N, C-alpha and C positions, 0 to 999 in steps of 0.2 A: 110327798116331795121333800127331799132332804134340805134342811135349813143350812145356809152358809155358816161356816165356823167363825166365831168371834176372834178378835186379835188376841184375847187372853187365852183362848183354846189353842190357837196356833203357837203362841209363845210357849205354852206348857208342853206341846208336842215337840217343839224345837229343842227345848231343854232336855226332854226325855231322850231325844235322838242323840244329843251331845253326850249325855251321861252314859249311854249305852256303848259309846265308842271305846275300843281297847287302848287307844293312845290319848295322851293329854292334848286337849284342844284349848288354845288361848286366842281370843279375839281382841285385837287392839285397834285404836284409831290411828290416823296418820301422824299423830304426835307421840305414838308409842305408849298410850295410856290403856291399861287393861280394862275392857268393858264386859267380857264374858269369859268364864272358865268352866270346865266340866269337872265331874267327880274325880276322874283319873288325874287331873292336874293337882287337885288337893292331895290325893294319895301319893303321887310321885314327888311333889315338892314339899309336902308337909305343912302347907298353909291351909287355913280355913278360907272358904270362898270370899267372905267379906274382907279378909285381910289383903286380898289381891285386887279386888275391883277398885279402880281409881288410882292404882299404883303404876308407876312406869315399868315397862317390861323388863328393864335392867335389874329389877329385884330378883329375877330368876336367872341372872347371868353372873358368872364368877367375877369377883371384883377386878381381877387382873385383866379381864377382857371387856369391861364395860366401856372404856374409852373407844376401842375399836368398834364395839357393837353400836354405839350411838352414831358413829360415822357411817357404818354400813346401813343402819336404819334410815338415816337421812338420804343416802344414795338410793335406797329402795323406794322411799316415799316419792322421790322425784320421777321414778319410772317403775311403778309397781308391775310385776309380772309373776307368773307362776314359776316357782322353783321346786323341782321334785325332791323327794326324800333322798338324802345321801349325797346331794350335789354340793360341791365346794369343799372347803377345808373341814377338818375334824372339829367338832363343837362339844362344849360341855355345859351342863346345867348346874345350878346351885340350889341346894335344899335350904329350908328355913334354918336348920342347925349348922349351916355353913359347909356341909359336905358337898363335894363336887362329883359329878358322874357324867360319863359320855352319853351324848344324845345325837340323834339325827332329826332334822327339822325340815318340813316342807312348808312353803309359803304360798298363799293364794290371795289375790285381791278380791274383795267383795264390794261391789258398787251398789249402794242403796240410793233412794231418792234424796236423802239428806247428806250423805257423806260416803267416803270410801273407807272400808275397814280392811284389815289384814287378818286372815285366818292362819294361825300357826298350828301345825300338827307336830307334836313332840313325841319322840319314841326313845325310851330308855334302852340303850344297847350295851349295858354293862355286861350281861351274860355273854353276849355275842363277842364282845371285845376280849373277854377272858378266854373264851373258846379259841378265838383267833390267835391269841398270845400263846396258848398251849400248843396249837398246831405249829406256830413258828418255832417254838422251843424244840418241839419234836423234830421238825425239819432240820434245824441247826445241829441237833445231836446226830441225826442220821447222816447229814453232810460231813460232819466231823469224822464219823466212823468210816464213811466211804473214802474220804480223803486219806485216812490212816491206812485203809486197805490198799489203795493205790500206791502209797508210799512204801508199804512193806513188800508188796509184790515187786515193785521196782528194785528195792534193795536186794531181795532174794535173787532176782534175775541178774543183777550186777555181781552178786557174790558168785553165782554160777559161772558167769562170764570170766571172772577173775580166776576161778579154779581151773577153768579150761586153759587160760593163758599160762598159769603155773605148770599145769600138766604138760602143755605143749613144749615148754622150755626143757623138759627132760626127754623129749622124743627126738631121735636122730633122723628118722625117715622123713624126707622133705614132703612127700605126699601126705603123710599122716599129719604133719605140722600144718600143712595147708588146710586140710579138712577141719582141724581144730580151730584154726583162725577164722574160717568161713562160718563155722557154727557159732563161734563167739560173736561175730558181727550180727548174725541173725537174732541171737538172744538180746543183744544190745538194742536192736531195732524194736523189739517187743517191749523192752524195759523203758525205752524212750516214750512209747505211747502212754504208759502208766505215769511216767514223770510229767508229761504234758498235762494229763488229766489232773494230777495232784496239784499242779501249779495253776490250773485254770480256775476262773471264778465259777464257771458252769461245769460241774463234775461229770456231766453226761456226754460231753462232746469236746473235740479238739479242733483247732484251726489247722487244717492239713497242710497248707502252704508253710506255716511256721514250723510244723513238724518236719517237713521235707528239708527245709533250710538247715535245721539243727542236725538232722540225720546226715545231710551232705557234708557238714563240717566234720562230723565224726569219721565218715568214710574217707574224706580227703586226708585226715591225719593218719588213719590206719594204713593207707596206701602211700603215705609220704608224698602226696601231690599238693602243690600249692595253687592258689587261685591265679597266680601269674601265668602258670603253664596251662591249666585247664579251668575254664570258668563254668559255674553252675548258675543257671537262670531259672528261677521259680516264678511262674506267671499264671495268669488266669484270674477268674473271679474268686472272691473269698468263699471258701467251701468248708463246712464243718462236718466231721464224721463222728459217729459214736464208736465205742470200743470194738463192737463186732465187725465193723467195716474198716476201721482204722488199722487194726492189727494185720489183716491180710494185705491191705493196700500198702502198709508200711513195709511188709516183708517183700512185696513185689518190687517196690522202689529200691529197697536194699539190694536185691539180687541184680536188678538191671544196672543200677549205678556201679555196684561192685564190678560187674562184668565189663562195663565200659571203661572204668578206671584201670582195670587190669589188662584189657586186650585192645581197646579201640584206638589208642593213641601211641603207636610204636615210636612216632617222632617226638613224643613228649609234650605236645600241645594240642589244644582243641577246645570244644565247647559242648556242654550238655544242657538241655532244657527240660524242665518238667512243667507240664501244664495240666491243671485240673479245673474243669469248668462245667457248669450245668447248662444243658440244652433241652429246654422243655421237660419232657419226662425221662430224659436220659442224662447221665453224667459221663463225661469223656475225660480220661486220663491219658495224656500223651507224653512219652519219654523219648527224646531224640538226641542223638549225638552226631557230630560231623567227622567221625573217625573213619577207619578203613572199611567199615561195612561188613556184611555177612559174606561167608564163602559162597561160591556159585552152587546152584542146585540145593540151597538151604531148605530143609523141610522141618518145620517146627514139630511135627508129629513124630519125627524120627530121632530127635535129639536125645542124647543119653547123658548130658551134663546135669548134675544135680540141681544147679541153679535154675535153669530153664524148665526142668521138670517140676520144680517147686512153683514157678510162675504159672505154668500150665495147670497145676493142681489147685492153686489158690484162686484163680479167676472164677471158677464155678461157685466158690464160697460166697462171692458177692453177686451171684447171678449175672455174671458178666460174659462178654465175648472178647476174644483176643485176636489181634492182627499184628503180624510182624512183617516189616518190609525193609528193603535196603535200596536206597536211591543214592543219596549223598550221605554216607554214614548209615546209621541204623535207626529205625523208628518203631516203637512199640506203642500200640493204641489199644486201650481197653475201654469198653462201654459197659455201663451197668445202670440199673434203674435208679432214678433220682430219689425214689422212696427209701433207698439205702442211706441217704444223707441224714444227718442229725437234725431234729426239729429245733427251731430257734427257741 
C-alpha cells in the first residue's frame, strides 16, 4: 500500500514543478509581498531567490511605472480574476541592474485555506518585440517603395498625356485631334488611379466614390461643362477597389461620362448619376443620365464606336455582365462579383 506523501515531499515536488517552468513564476499575497519565485525568475531578473522573498512585487517593476502598478494591484486585489497572457497594455520588467525589458504577464488567483495568493507568470518578449519591430520596419520600407512606384507611374502617365496634348495642337484634322483628346482622357483616368493610391493610407485600395468624383471634375473641365448646367451625383455605399479592378472600372466610367457629356445633352443641361454598391455576393455599378437617350433599334453588340467597344471589352476583365437601356435618358448597369472588391 502506497504511503501518503508528507507536506515536505509535496512542497519539494511543487518547487521542482515551478523550477521546470520555462517562464518566470512569482507568487505574491494580497498585499503584493513576494512569497515564492522559481529559478527562471532569478535568471530573468538577476536576483537571488532570498533577495526577492518578502519584498514588494514593485521591486520587479520599472520605477516610472510603480505608482500605476500599486494602484492596479489594489484594484486587482479587490476583485481578483484570471487575466490571460498578453491582455491589457504593454508592460515592462526591471532587472536588478536597472535594465528594463518588455514582458507579458498572466495573473491567476490561488485561494488556500489561509489566504488568497496571486500567481504571476512572466514572459520575456524582448526577442519577439525586436522581430516585430524588424517586420514593421520592413513593411514601412516596402510601403514607401510602393508609394514611390505609384507616384512615378502617375507622373509618367501624365507626361504621356501632356505629350499627346502637345502633338494634337499640331494636327489640323479634326477627327485626329478628337482621337488624341479621347486617348489623353483615358490615360488621365488611369493616372488618377495611381494618384489616389499614392495619396491613400492603404496603398492596396482606393475609395471608388472619391475616385469618380475627382474623375468627374477632370472630365467636366475637359468638356468645358459646369456644374450649373450638368450635375454629377455619386452615390451608394462606400466601396473600395484594388488596382486590378479600379483601372478597368475607371476606364468604363471615363468612357460613359465622356460620351454623356459630349452627346446626351444637346440642350446644355441635365444630370448624371454614378452608383456603386454591394449586394450580397454581387457588386452593381449603375451610370445613368437624363439626356436624349439612345437611338431607336440600338444594339450594343453592333456598335462601332471605340468608346463603347472599350466598355464592352473591359467588362469581362472584372468578370462582369453589361446591360444598357434607354428609358428616360441612358442607363448602363454592370454587375461583377463582390470578391473583386478590395479587402478591408
